VOGU-3710 file (C-alpha; in Angstrom, 3 decimals, decimal comma):
1> xxxxxxxxxx> 17,825/-9,402/-102,993  16,963/-7,587/-99,779  13,854/-6,054/-98,195  10,171/-6,818/-98,477  7,797/-3,978/-99,351  7,254/-3,228/-95,666  10,984/-3,246/-94,967  11,669/-0,996/-97,952  9,144/1,591/-96,750  10,577/1,402/-93,238
11> xxxxxxxxxx> 14,000/2,088/-94,748  12,693/5,167/-96,559  11,135/6,554/-93,401  14,517/6,337/-91,715  16,524/7,514/-94,719  14,669/10,540/-96,099  15,149/12,779/-93,031  18,921/12,369/-93,434  18,975/13,852/-96,945  16,748/16,892/-96,500
21> xxxxxxxxxx> 19,844/19,090/-96,586  21,832/17,109/-99,151  23,585/19,204/-101,796  21,476/19,859/-104,894  24,162/18,538/-107,234  23,864/14,997/-105,839  21,450/12,526/-107,338  20,204/9,628/-105,228  18,904/6,537/-107,002  17,460/3,532/-105,166
31> xxxxxxxxxx> 17,558/0,317/-107,223  15,210/-1,986/-105,351  13,785/-5,477/-105,975  10,930/-5,682/-108,483  8,376/-6,449/-105,762  9,055/-3,139/-104,009  9,036/-0,898/-107,070  5,328/0,021/-107,081  5,100/0,899/-103,397  8,403/2,780/-103,522
41> xxxxxxxxxx> 7,283/4,712/-106,602  4,110/5,819/-104,838  5,977/6,809/-101,695  8,702/8,692/-103,576  6,342/10,636/-105,845  7,564/14,231/-105,829  10,758/13,282/-103,973  14,305/14,105/-105,054  15,073/10,380/-104,894  14,989/8,564/-108,228
51> xxxxxxxxxx> 13,844/4,972/-108,606  15,811/2,253/-110,358  15,392/-1,463/-111,116  18,053/-4,149/-110,917  17,591/-5,668/-114,379  15,513/-5,432/-117,568  14,778/-7,767/-120,470  15,584/-6,861/-124,068  12,095/-7,605/-125,436  9,032/-5,460/-124,710
61> xxxxxxxxxx> 6,870/-8,586/-124,299  7,032/-12,299/-124,999  7,443/-15,814/-123,670  10,230/-14,981/-121,210  8,910/-16,288/-117,906  10,438/-14,567/-114,912  11,676/-11,521/-116,831  10,587/-7,864/-116,636  10,365/-5,569/-119,665  11,268/-1,901/-119,959
71> xxxxxxxxxx> 7,646/-0,754/-120,545  6,648/-2,527/-117,319  9,260/-0,442/-115,492  8,585/2,941/-117,065  4,852/2,561/-116,401  5,463/2,681/-112,653  7,912/5,574/-112,676  11,261/3,775/-112,848  13,961/6,031/-114,315  17,145/3,940/-114,060
81> xxxxxxxxxx> 18,062/0,265/-114,423  21,223/-1,659/-113,583  22,487/-3,746/-116,506  25,264/-6,337/-116,449  25,881/-6,373/-112,708  28,667/-8,802/-111,888  26,292/-11,052/-109,953  24,093/-11,336/-113,043  27,160/-12,190/-115,101  28,556/-14,634/-112,522
91> xxxxxxxxxx> 25,429/-16,480/-111,403  22,852/-16,085/-114,162  24,730/-16,474/-117,420  24,732/-12,825/-118,456  27,017/-12,212/-121,428  28,273/-9,077/-123,129  25,862/-9,835/-125,961  22,801/-9,941/-123,676  24,068/-6,898/-121,780  24,165/-4,997/-125,062
101> xxxxxxxxxx> 20,599/-6,033/-125,892  19,371/-4,937/-122,456  21,143/-1,589/-122,713  19,525/-0,783/-126,050  16,078/-1,905/-124,874  16,334/0,244/-121,753  17,309/3,314/-123,741  14,599/2,734/-126,344  12,027/2,891/-123,551  13,471/6,053/-122,040
111> xxxxxxxxxx> 15,300/4,418/-119,138  18,854/5,375/-118,219  20,922/2,179/-117,904  23,722/1,812/-115,378  26,240/-0,463/-117,105  28,495/-2,464/-114,798  31,950/-3,604/-115,882  34,824/-5,103/-113,914  37,348/-7,893/-113,558  37,651/-10,953/-111,308
121> xxxxxxxxxx> 40,454/-11,511/-108,789  42,054/-14,065/-111,097  41,974/-11,656/-114,023  43,489/-8,851/-111,961  46,232/-11,108/-110,584  47,012/-12,163/-114,142  47,384/-8,553/-115,267  44,280/-8,711/-117,444  42,271/-5,868/-115,862  42,633/-3,478/-118,778
131> xxxxxxxxxx> 42,080/-6,161/-121,425  38,920/-7,472/-119,758  37,358/-4,058/-119,259  38,157/-2,830/-122,760  36,628/-5,994/-124,195  33,488/-5,526/-122,099  33,123/-1,904/-123,191  33,626/-2,703/-126,858  30,923/-5,376/-126,880  28,521/-3,845/-124,381
141> xxxxxxxxxx> 28,398/-0,378/-125,938  27,842/-1,361/-129,573  25,099/0,940/-130,956  24,404/2,298/-127,456  23,602/5,998/-126,988  26,299/7,411/-124,726  24,220/10,536/-124,129  21,894/8,471/-121,909  24,198/6,220/-119,919  25,875/5,700/-116,557
151> xxxxxxxxxx> 28,827/3,313/-116,144  29,904/1,662/-112,915  33,362/0,150/-112,501  32,879/-2,669/-110,021  35,905/-4,923/-109,571  34,287/-8,274/-108,808  36,941/-9,172/-106,240  35,912/-6,145/-104,161  32,158/-6,779/-104,063  30,899/-7,944/-100,690
161> xxxxxxxxxx> 34,390/-9,040/-99,679  35,372/-6,023/-97,623  38,304/-5,540/-99,993  37,985/-2,114/-101,562  39,984/-1,203/-104,609  42,409/1,535/-103,585  40,887/4,890/-104,471  43,830/5,897/-106,634  43,660/2,621/-108,556  39,890/2,922/-109,011
171> xxxxxxxxxx> 40,483/6,419/-110,336  43,079/5,080/-112,803  40,771/2,404/-114,175  37,832/4,797/-114,436  40,083/7,187/-116,352  40,876/4,303/-118,700  37,166/3,651/-119,170  36,479/7,316/-119,892  39,215/7,375/-122,525  37,353/4,674/-124,485
181> xxxxxxxxxx> 34,094/6,614/-124,664  32,895/8,894/-127,430  31,172/10,991/-124,749  33,617/11,873/-121,973  30,773/13,385/-119,934  29,223/9,960/-119,171  28,980/9,675/-115,360  31,277/6,874/-114,174  30,835/5,427/-110,694  32,918/3,164/-108,502
191> xxxxxxxxxx> 31,297/0,120/-106,889  32,840/-2,471/-104,582  32,686/-2,413/-100,759  31,877/1,299/-100,697  31,419/2,215/-97,029  30,946/5,318/-94,860  34,599/5,194/-93,845  36,013/5,190/-97,388  33,495/7,247/-99,384  35,244/10,574/-98,779
201> xxxxxxxxxx> 38,540/9,327/-100,205  36,792/7,684/-103,141  34,906/10,837/-104,051  38,037/12,974/-103,850  39,328/11,253/-106,976  38,940/13,424/-110,085  37,659/10,706/-112,442  35,048/9,256/-110,059  31,577/10,786/-110,426  29,635/8,661/-107,953
211> xxxxxxxxxx> 29,260/5,344/-106,195  27,278/2,172/-106,777  26,652/1,048/-103,217  25,811/-2,494/-102,142  25,618/-3,736/-98,561  26,262/-0,330/-97,021  23,041/0,960/-98,614  20,836/-1,356/-96,543  20,929/0,782/-93,391  19,496/4,326/-93,539
221> xxxxxxxxxx> 22,249/5,918/-91,433  25,034/4,185/-93,330  23,692/5,048/-96,763  22,921/8,637/-95,766  26,538/9,118/-94,686  27,648/7,907/-98,118  25,227/10,219/-99,923  26,419/13,138/-97,783  30,102/12,470/-98,446  32,601/15,248/-97,835
231> x> 35,092/16,232/-100,547
//
């Protein structure tokens, strides 16, 4: 929940010059607040940057005050949507059942969902990391098309805390996630205190396809350094 429309456009003006020479095989997606989506879509028209939303409801319309439907997003050029982010699960009552409904609704409308899974500090300390993530995947991915999907492993204990999961450990868990999929080509990202000073090591890991970036994406220079990581 950052940036007004004016601040978002100011960010773009500072960010875009940094990615003019970015490698063609890298895809940049900005998942911005709902209020900034229209202005960002207009500004990014014809750009290599893709636009994403931070959530989507499972119904196309209805008495769901405060929610946004998939057709509302696709109409304004949104291509991606985050589903099941840990903050939605932690603060807003998101469950694996509602995550599954949102995933299927997003795909039905032509959006590519970015599914977030991950464990809490208590669950990790109790040795439950694998159990928790496998349970999330089993419930979240029921009847979901894995040909149109991105997954982000975001250990909750590493989000906004400054504690980054060791790159080798993140790679191990992402390998575990990939082993559960029917489509091993699904892009799997790491998210959790991704910063300019650790992105190179993260992206050197063979199982990690990308990064879901939080606080470090708020500054143009910082985010550009992450996008232009060096392997």
